[in-house]
VEXMARNU-218626 format. One record per residue (C-alpha): x, y, z; residue number from 1. Coordinates in steps of 0.02 Angstrom, whole numbers. Layout:
BEGIN
     c1     c2     c3 mivex
      X      Y      Z   NUM
...
***
This chain:
BEGIN
     c1     c2     c3 mivex
   -596   -485    535     1
   -424   -431    593     2
   -289   -533    678     3
   -122   -477    749     4
     23   -561    837     5
    111   -447    961     6
    266   -483   1065     7
    192   -446   1238     8
    362   -403   1313     9
    382   -264   1184    10
    233   -175   1262    11
    331   -147   1422    12
    496    -81   1354    13
    546     81   1267    14
    617     -1   1110    15
    451     -4   1017    16
    311   -124    982    17
    349   -286    892    18
    200   -341    790    19
    254   -492    693    20
     90   -518    598    21
    -63   -420    543    22
   -198   -508    446    23
   -360   -443    372    24
   -495   -564    316    25
   -629   -500    196    26
   -594   -313    214    27
   -711   -204    112    28
   -644    -31     67    29
   -748     96    -29    30
   -667    264    -65    31
   -769    404   -145    32
   -716    575   -210    33
   -859    694   -253    34
   -861    822   -394    35
   -819    961   -271    36
   -663    866   -212    37
   -729    804    -45    38
   -676    628      2    39
   -760    503    118    40
   -596    456    205    41
   -567    632    273    42
   -643    600    443    43
   -549    726    551    44
   -658    859    626    45
   -596   1037    601    46
   -560   1127    763    47
   -614   1298    700    48
   -472   1385    791    49
   -291   1395    743    50
   -169   1369    883    51
     18   1381    873    52
    123   1285    997    53
    309   1281   1015    54
    385   1121   1078    55
    561   1062   1090    56
    584    909    982    57
    671    761   1059    58
    707    599    969    59
    565    475    982    60
    597    304   1054    61
    444    233    969    62
    474     99    837    63
    354    -21    756    64
    427   -186    696    65
    309   -266    571    66
    361   -423    478    67
    209   -501    396    68
     47   -427    325    69
    -89   -529    240    70
   -256   -486    162    71
   -378   -624    117    72
   -528   -600      2    73
   -524   -410      5    74
   -633   -293    -95    75
   -578   -118   -148    76
   -687     10   -238    77
   -639    188   -287    78
   -759    310   -368    79
   -702    484   -421    80
   -846    593   -480    81
   -726    738   -516    82
   -637    638   -655    83
   -773    510   -695    84
   -656    370   -646    85
   -707    209   -562    86
   -606     59   -503    87
   -661   -101   -421    88
   -576   -264   -377    89
   -634   -417   -284    90
   -550   -570   -208    91
   -391   -474   -169    92
   -260   -583    -84    93
    -95   -510    -25    94
     56   -574     71    95
    191   -448    117    96
    345   -502    214    97
    499   -407    272    98
    560   -299    415    99
    468   -137    384   100
    548    -53    535   101
    728    -71    475   102
    821     66    383   103
    847    -57    240   104
    749   -214    207   105
    713   -346     77   106
    526   -360     50   107
    429   -499    -33   108
    256   -463   -100   109
    135   -586   -179   110
    -35   -524   -234   111
   -178   -592   -337   112
   -344   -509   -372   113
   -491   -546   -484   114
   -641   -458   -559   115
   -548   -296   -592   116
   -650   -157   -670   117
   -575     10   -721   118
   -664    149   -818   119
   -632    332   -857   120
   -763    445   -931   121
   -883    298   -936   122
   -764    203  -1052   123
   -717     35   -976   124
   -532     -6  -1000   125
   -533   -164   -894   126
   -679   -278   -856   127
   -674   -447   -767   128
   -483   -440   -772   129
   -362   -537   -662   130
   -196   -472   -596   131
    -56   -567   -512   132
    109   -500   -444   133
    263   -585   -373   134
    384   -451   -318   135
    549   -442   -225   136
    592   -266   -173   137
    749   -196    -93   138
    686    -52     12   139
    796     88     79   140
    672    174    194   141
    799    306    247   142
    828    374     72   143
    654    320     11   144
    725    220   -135   145
    647     55   -187   146
    736    -63   -307   147
    643   -201   -398   148
    728   -371   -403   149
    657   -523   -495   150
    479   -465   -520   151
    339   -543   -619   152
    172   -464   -659   153
     24   -540   -751   154
   -131   -452   -816   155
   -246   -587   -885   156
   -133   -682  -1010   157
     -2   -543  -1025   158
    158   -587   -931   159
    274   -443   -885   160
    443   -428   -801   161
    485   -271   -703   162
    659   -206   -665   163
    728    -41   -600   164
    700     76   -454   165
    588    215   -388   166
    645    354   -270   167
    526    468   -175   168
    576    652   -184   169
    508    799    -86   170
    411    857   -239   171
    384    702   -346   172
    467    542   -400   173
    631    493   -482   174
    631    325   -570   175
    714    210   -694   176
    596     67   -736   177
    609    -64   -872   178
    458   -169   -918   179
    464   -314  -1041   180
    359   -461  -1092   181
    437   -632  -1121   182
***
């Protein structure tokens, strides 16, 4: 089930769509990567012919203003036959708030999930685990830098605090992250 709240007047102007809310109820996502590297989410059909087109680029007037995203009772499964890795989680609940269309925004993310299973090479590292996250994030979308502010993570009974930042580079990540347990 999916629900969305859209400002109808934004559909008729050139400033962009304003979607104030997107909610998913009981989404079930199963991602699979086979031994030969093929993935089940690559659904684009190949055209078979290469075409080169030259177009003059003009600035786009499209903007998407999204303020609130929720997921209720989600299930995510990932199986990678090429590395013998498997991940599964159930009862995923997520609330994400903030202006994701702004150049800079303060985001709030609360997430809780149960029944986490993670294995590599048939060795289970997590089984029936629970994860909870309360995160405040200062996002600079223009420079792709994300700063953590007052964050708490919990994996089963292990409480963790997270501080620092992550910046997306053209070829990788730059980061300075501190993790501690009270």
